[in-house]
C-alpha positions as CSV (number, residue, x, y, z in Angstrom):
1,M,-71.5,27.1,-68.8
2,K,-71.2,23.6,-67.6
3,T,-67.5,24.0,-67.1
4,N,-67.7,26.9,-65.1
5,V,-70.3,25.3,-62.8
6,L,-68.0,22.4,-62.3
7,K,-65.1,24.5,-61.3
8,L,-67.3,26.5,-58.8
9,I,-68.2,23.0,-57.3
10,A,-64.6,21.8,-57.1
11,L,-63.4,25.1,-55.4
12,T,-66.3,25.0,-52.8
13,L,-65.4,21.6,-51.9
14,A,-61.9,22.5,-51.5
15,A,-62.4,25.3,-49.3
16,I,-64.8,23.2,-46.9
17,L,-62.0,20.7,-46.6
18,L,-59.4,23.3,-45.8
19,L,-61.6,24.8,-43.2
20,S,-62.2,21.4,-41.6
21,A,-58.6,20.5,-41.6
22,C,-57.6,23.9,-39.8
23,G,-60.5,23.2,-37.0
24,A,-59.7,19.4,-36.5
25,P,-58.0,18.6,-33.2
26,T,-54.5,17.4,-33.1
27,P,-54.2,13.5,-32.9
28,P,-52.5,12.0,-29.9
29,A,-48.8,11.4,-30.2
30,D,-47.9,7.8,-31.2
31,P,-46.6,6.3,-28.0
32,N,-44.2,4.2,-30.0
33,E,-42.7,7.3,-31.8
34,N,-39.0,7.6,-31.0
35,G,-38.6,4.0,-30.4
36,G,-40.9,4.4,-27.3
37,N,-37.9,5.0,-24.8
38,E,-38.8,8.3,-23.5
39,V,-38.3,8.6,-19.7
40,V,-41.0,10.1,-17.8
41,T,-40.2,11.6,-14.6
42,P,-42.7,11.5,-12.0
43,N,-44.2,15.0,-10.9
44,E,-43.4,16.5,-7.4
45,G,-45.9,15.1,-4.8
46,E,-46.6,11.9,-6.7
47,T,-46.1,8.6,-4.5
48,R,-46.1,4.8,-5.0
49,V,-46.2,1.8,-2.8
50,I,-43.2,-0.4,-2.8
51,T,-42.2,-3.7,-0.8
52,D,-38.9,-3.1,0.9
53,M,-36.5,-5.9,1.6
54,A,-38.1,-6.7,4.9
55,G,-41.4,-7.4,3.2
56,R,-43.0,-4.3,4.5
57,E,-45.5,-2.2,2.3
58,V,-44.2,1.4,2.3
59,E,-45.8,4.4,0.5
60,I,-42.7,6.5,-0.8
61,P,-42.1,9.3,-3.2
62,A,-42.4,8.3,-6.8
63,N,-39.0,10.2,-7.3
64,P,-37.3,10.8,-4.1
65,Q,-35.1,13.7,-4.0
66,R,-33.9,14.1,-0.1
67,V,-32.5,10.8,1.1
68,Y,-31.1,10.0,4.4
69,S,-29.3,6.8,5.7
70,T,-29.4,6.3,9.5
71,S,-26.4,3.9,9.6
72,P,-22.9,4.0,8.3
73,I,-23.6,0.8,6.6
74,G,-26.2,2.6,4.4
75,T,-24.7,5.9,4.1
76,Y,-22.2,5.1,1.3
77,F,-24.9,3.5,-0.8
78,P,-26.8,6.8,-1.6
79,Y,-23.3,8.4,-2.1
80,A,-22.5,5.6,-4.9
81,I,-26.0,6.1,-6.4
82,N,-26.5,9.7,-6.5
83,P,-24.8,12.1,-3.9
84,D,-27.2,15.0,-5.0
85,K,-30.0,13.3,-3.2
86,M,-28.0,12.9,0.1
87,I,-29.0,15.3,2.8
88,G,-26.4,14.4,5.5
89,W,-24.1,11.9,7.1
90,S,-24.8,9.5,10.0
91,S,-21.5,10.2,11.6
92,E,-18.5,12.6,11.3
93,L,-16.2,12.0,8.3
94,R,-12.6,11.3,9.3
95,T,-9.4,12.5,7.4
96,T,-9.4,9.4,5.0
97,E,-13.0,9.8,4.2
98,R,-12.7,13.4,3.3
99,H,-9.9,12.9,1.0
100,F,-11.9,10.8,-1.3
101,I,-15.3,12.6,-0.9
102,D,-16.1,15.6,-2.9
103,E,-15.9,18.9,-0.6
104,K,-19.5,19.7,-1.6
105,Y,-20.9,16.5,-0.1
106,A,-18.2,16.3,2.6
107,E,-19.5,19.6,4.2
108,L,-23.2,18.0,4.5
109,P,-24.3,18.0,8.1
110,V,-24.0,15.3,10.4
111,L,-27.3,14.1,11.6
112,G,-26.9,11.1,13.6
113,G,-28.4,7.8,13.5
114,T,-29.0,4.3,14.7
115,F,-26.1,1.8,14.6
116,G,-24.2,-0.7,16.5
117,N,-25.2,-1.0,20.1
118,N,-25.9,2.9,20.1
119,S,-28.6,5.2,19.1
120,K,-27.4,8.6,18.3
121,M,-30.5,9.8,16.3
122,N,-32.2,13.0,17.4
123,P,-35.6,13.0,15.8
124,E,-36.0,16.7,15.9
125,V,-32.8,17.0,13.9
126,I,-33.7,14.5,11.3
127,I,-37.3,16.2,10.8
128,N,-35.6,19.7,10.6
129,A,-33.5,18.2,7.6
130,N,-36.7,17.5,5.7
131,P,-35.9,14.1,4.1
132,D,-38.6,12.6,1.9
133,L,-37.2,9.1,2.4
134,I,-35.2,7.3,5.1
135,I,-33.1,4.3,4.6
136,S,-32.7,1.8,7.4
137,Q,-29.8,-0.5,6.5
138,G,-28.2,-3.2,8.0
139,P,-26.9,-6.8,7.6
140,D,-28.9,-9.0,5.2
141,K,-30.2,-11.1,8.1
142,I,-33.0,-8.8,8.6
143,T,-34.7,-9.4,12.1
144,E,-38.1,-8.8,13.7
145,M,-36.3,-6.1,15.9
146,N,-35.1,-4.5,12.6
147,I,-38.7,-4.3,11.3
148,D,-40.0,-3.0,14.7
149,N,-37.6,-0.2,14.8
150,A,-38.3,0.9,11.2
151,N,-42.0,0.9,12.1
152,K,-41.3,2.9,15.2
153,M,-39.1,5.4,13.4
154,Q,-41.5,5.8,10.6
155,E,-44.3,6.7,13.1
156,Q,-42.1,8.7,15.2
157,L,-40.9,11.0,12.3
158,G,-43.8,10.9,9.9
159,I,-41.4,10.1,7.0
160,P,-41.4,6.9,4.9
161,V,-38.8,4.4,6.2
162,I,-37.7,1.5,3.9
163,V,-35.4,-1.4,5.3
164,V,-32.6,-2.6,3.2
165,G,-30.4,-5.6,4.1
166,S,-27.0,-6.3,2.5
167,S,-23.7,-8.2,3.1
168,A,-20.7,-8.6,1.0
169,R,-22.3,-11.5,-0.5
170,T,-25.5,-9.7,-1.3
171,I,-24.6,-6.3,-2.1
172,D,-25.7,-6.5,-5.8
173,K,-29.2,-7.3,-4.7
174,A,-29.2,-4.1,-2.4
175,F,-28.2,-2.0,-5.4
176,D,-30.9,-3.6,-7.5
177,F,-33.6,-2.7,-4.8
178,L,-32.3,1.0,-4.4
179,G,-32.3,1.4,-7.9
180,D,-36.0,1.1,-8.1
181,A,-36.7,2.6,-4.7
182,L,-34.6,5.9,-5.5
183,N,-35.6,5.9,-9.1
184,E,-31.9,5.5,-10.2
185,K,-31.9,2.2,-12.1
186,E,-29.1,3.2,-14.5
187,Q,-26.6,3.9,-12.0
188,C,-27.5,1.2,-9.7
189,G,-27.5,-1.3,-12.7
190,K,-23.7,-0.3,-13.1
191,L,-23.0,-0.8,-9.3
192,S,-24.8,-3.9,-9.1
193,A,-23.0,-5.4,-12.3
194,F,-19.6,-4.4,-10.8
195,A,-20.5,-6.1,-7.4
196,K,-21.9,-9.2,-9.0
197,D,-18.9,-9.6,-11.4
198,V,-16.6,-9.4,-8.3
199,L,-18.6,-11.9,-6.2
200,E,-18.6,-14.4,-9.3
201,T,-15.0,-13.9,-9.9
202,V,-14.1,-14.4,-6.1
203,S,-16.4,-17.4,-5.7
204,A,-15.0,-19.0,-8.8
205,S,-11.2,-18.6,-7.6
206,A,-12.0,-19.7,-4.0
207,A,-13.6,-22.9,-5.3
208,K,-10.3,-23.8,-6.9
209,I,-8.2,-23.6,-3.7
210,P,-7.3,-27.2,-2.2
211,E,-8.2,-27.7,1.3
212,D,-4.5,-28.2,2.2
213,K,-3.5,-24.9,0.7
214,K,-6.1,-22.8,2.8
215,V,-4.4,-20.2,4.8
216,R,-5.5,-20.0,8.6
217,I,-5.6,-16.3,9.4
218,Y,-6.2,-14.3,12.6
219,Y,-8.1,-11.0,12.4
220,A,-6.4,-8.6,15.0
221,E,-8.7,-5.7,15.9
222,G,-8.4,-3.3,18.9
223,E,-5.5,-1.3,20.3
224,E,-3.7,-4.3,21.3
225,G,-5.0,-6.8,18.5
226,L,-6.8,-8.8,21.4
227,N,-10.2,-8.4,19.7
228,T,-11.5,-10.3,16.7
229,D,-14.5,-11.6,14.9
230,P,-15.4,-15.1,14.1
231,Q,-16.2,-16.6,10.6
232,K,-20.0,-15.8,10.7
233,S,-19.7,-12.3,11.6
234,P,-20.4,-9.7,9.0
235,H,-17.1,-8.1,10.0
236,A,-15.0,-11.0,9.0
237,I,-17.0,-12.2,5.9
238,I,-14.4,-11.2,3.3
239,F,-11.9,-13.6,4.8
240,D,-14.4,-16.4,4.5
241,M,-15.3,-15.6,0.9
242,V,-11.8,-15.6,-0.5
243,G,-11.2,-19.2,1.1
244,C,-9.2,-18.3,4.3
245,V,-9.6,-20.4,7.5
246,N,-10.7,-18.0,10.3
247,V,-8.9,-19.4,13.4
248,A,-11.3,-17.6,15.8
249,E,-13.8,-20.3,16.5
250,L,-16.2,-18.2,18.6
251,E,-19.9,-17.4,19.0
252,E,-20.9,-14.7,16.8
253,A,-21.3,-11.5,18.6
254,G,-24.1,-9.0,17.7
255,G,-23.8,-5.3,17.1
256,T,-20.4,-4.1,16.3
257,G,-18.7,-7.5,17.3
258,N,-15.2,-7.0,18.5
259,I,-14.8,-10.1,20.8
260,S,-12.0,-10.1,23.3
261,V,-9.7,-12.9,23.2
262,S,-6.5,-13.7,25.4
263,P,-2.8,-14.1,24.1
264,E,-3.1,-17.6,25.2
265,Q,-5.9,-18.2,22.7
266,I,-4.1,-16.6,20.0
267,L,-0.8,-18.6,20.8
268,S,-3.1,-21.8,20.7
269,W,-4.6,-20.9,17.3
270,D,-1.2,-20.4,15.8
271,P,-2.4,-18.7,12.6
272,D,-0.5,-18.8,9.3
273,M,-1.1,-15.2,8.9
274,I,-2.2,-12.1,11.0
275,I,-4.5,-9.5,9.3
276,M,-4.7,-6.3,11.4
277,N,-7.6,-3.8,11.5
278,P,-5.5,-0.6,11.8
279,R,-6.1,1.9,14.4
280,T,-4.7,4.8,12.3
281,Q,-5.9,6.8,9.1
282,G,-3.4,4.7,7.2
283,P,-0.1,5.2,5.5
284,L,-1.7,7.5,2.7
285,F,-1.2,10.2,4.9
286,D,2.2,9.7,6.1
287,A,1.2,9.7,9.8
288,P,1.4,6.1,11.0
289,D,0.5,5.4,14.5
290,V,3.7,4.7,16.3
291,D,1.8,2.6,18.7
292,S,0.0,0.5,16.1
293,L,0.2,-3.2,16.3
294,Y,1.7,-3.2,12.7
295,N,4.5,-1.0,14.0
296,K,5.1,-3.3,17.1
297,L,5.3,-6.3,15.1
298,K,7.9,-4.7,12.9
299,S,9.8,-3.6,16.0
300,D,12.2,-5.7,18.3
301,D,9.7,-5.5,21.2
302,K,7.1,-7.8,19.8
303,G,5.6,-9.0,23.1
304,F,3.9,-12.6,23.1
305,W,3.4,-12.1,19.2
306,G,7.1,-12.9,18.6
307,Y,6.5,-16.6,19.5
308,L,4.1,-16.9,16.6
309,D,5.8,-18.3,13.3
310,A,3.4,-15.8,11.1
311,V,5.3,-12.8,13.1
312,K,8.7,-14.5,12.6
313,E,8.2,-14.9,9.0
314,G,6.8,-11.4,8.7
315,N,3.4,-12.7,7.5
316,F,1.3,-9.9,8.7
317,Y,-0.5,-7.2,7.1
318,E,-2.9,-4.4,7.7
319,V,-6.4,-3.9,6.0
320,P,-6.1,-1.1,3.6
321,I,-8.0,2.3,4.5
322,G,-9.7,4.5,1.9
323,P,-12.0,6.2,2.1
324,F,-12.6,3.5,5.1
325,N,-11.6,0.0,6.0
326,W,-11.8,-2.4,3.2
327,A,-12.8,-5.3,5.4
328,D,-15.4,-3.7,7.8
329,R,-16.0,-0.8,10.3
330,P,-18.4,-0.2,8.6
331,P,-19.4,-3.4,6.6
332,S,-20.5,-1.5,3.6
333,V,-19.6,-1.1,0.0
334,N,-15.8,-1.2,0.5
335,Q,-16.2,-5.0,1.1
336,V,-16.5,-5.3,-2.6
337,L,-12.9,-4.0,-2.9
338,G,-11.8,-5.7,0.2
339,V,-12.6,-9.3,-1.1
340,L,-10.5,-8.4,-4.2
341,W,-7.6,-7.3,-2.0
342,C,-7.8,-10.1,0.4
343,G,-7.8,-12.7,-2.3
344,K,-4.9,-11.1,-4.1
345,L,-3.0,-10.7,-0.8
346,V,-3.5,-14.4,0.5
347,Y,-3.7,-16.3,-3.0
348,P,-2.2,-14.4,-5.7
349,D,-1.9,-17.6,-7.6
350,Y,-5.6,-18.1,-7.8
351,Y,-6.5,-14.5,-7.9
352,T,-5.1,-13.4,-11.2
353,Y,-6.7,-10.0,-11.8
354,D,-5.0,-6.7,-11.7
355,L,-5.8,-5.3,-8.4
356,R,-4.8,-1.7,-9.3
357,E,-7.0,-1.6,-12.0
358,K,-9.9,-3.0,-10.3
359,A,-9.5,-0.5,-7.5
360,K,-9.3,2.5,-9.9
361,E,-12.6,1.2,-11.6
362,F,-14.2,0.9,-8.0
363,F,-13.3,4.3,-7.0
364,E,-14.5,5.9,-10.2
365,L,-17.9,4.1,-9.9
366,F,-18.7,4.0,-6.3
367,Y,-17.0,7.3,-5.2
368,H,-16.9,9.2,-8.3
369,Y,-13.1,9.7,-7.7
370,T,-10.0,9.1,-10.0
371,L,-7.5,7.2,-8.0
372,S,-3.9,7.8,-8.7
373,D,-1.2,5.3,-8.7
374,E,0.8,7.0,-5.9
375,E,-2.4,6.9,-3.7
376,F,-3.0,3.2,-4.4
377,D,0.7,2.4,-3.6
378,K,0.5,4.4,-0.3
379,M,-2.8,2.9,0.7
380,L,-1.5,-0.6,0.2
381,S,2.1,-0.2,1.5
382,H,1.4,-2.2,4.6
383,S,-1.2,-4.6,2.8
384,L,0.5,-6.6,0.1
385,K,3.4,-8.9,0.0
C-alpha cells in the first residue's frame, strides 16, 4: 500500500513538471551564440546621424540603397564600392569608360551634377531619380564654399547630402569614411587597404631618390600642349608624389586648372621629360588622333618642341587612359594606379614592383574587371620606356 502511494506521488510530480515545461516561455537567444558575429541589416526607413568629412552632422539612411555622386571625382567611388547602389552618372561615359564598365551599369542614366567651374545639375532630374543619399565629393581641402553648397543642395532637394574630401594622398581615408556611410565596410576595407599600400610603397620609394637624380617634368595639357598644372594642383599631384620636379612654377588655379603657358616659357623651363595628357581615347582602340601632340613629336614637323632635349632624345610619353586618364581628368580613383605607373616610368630603378600585376589587381578590385595582358600592353604602348 505504501509503495503504491509513493508511485502515485512520483507520477503526479512528473506530470506537473512536464506541463510546466510545455507552457514555459522560450529563453532569449544567447547574444554570443555563433561567435557573436551575426550581421544585422538595418530595416528600411531606419536612419542614423553621421559626421561627414566636412564636420557636418547629417541624418542619413542606416543602409543607403540608392546613392548618387554629383561629381566625376566621386562617381567612381560608389562604382568601386557597390555598383548596385548607383542610380546614375554625373556625365556621359566615353568609349574607354564603357569598355571597362559592366553594360548593366554603363546604361544607367546621366543625371548631371556640379563640378569644375560649371553647374549642370537639374534639381528636378535628381529628385525624380529618387536617391536616398547624395555624395558631394571634391578635393580634400574642403572649403566653406563646399560646405555652403552642400547645405543648399540638401535643402533644395530634400535629400541628405554628405561631403567627402579626397586626393591621391588621402584616398584611403575617403574609402574608410564611405565604408561606414554606405554600410559597405568589407569592400571599402579592401579598397582602402590597397590604396594605403600603394601610398606607403610610393612614399618609401620616393624618399630614396637623391636630389641630383630627380627628373624635371613638364605636364603638357590641351590641344597644343600649351596648358599645364603646377605642383600643388590636384591635377598634377601624382608627379609630385613619385619624386618628380614639376617645372611649372605657377600659381595654383582653382576648378579644372589647365593654366595657359607660352612656348617661350616651356623652352626656358627645358624639362628632362614631357608627359602628355592625351586628347584621344587612347591606343587601346587603335584609333590614335593624328593631330595629337604625341604624334606631332614623333613626326618630322615638331615645331618649337623640336628644340627641347627631351624631344630630341625621345623622352616624351602619354598618360595611360582606361577607363579614364591615370593622372587626372578627373582626379579620382585612377590616381592610385597613376602613381604606380608614373613611378615605374620615371624611376624604374627605384620602383621595382610588377606594374602589370598591380594594374590587374587594381582593375579587379576597383572596376570589377579582369584586365588582359593585351589590354595592358595597348593601353601603355605610348606610356612606358
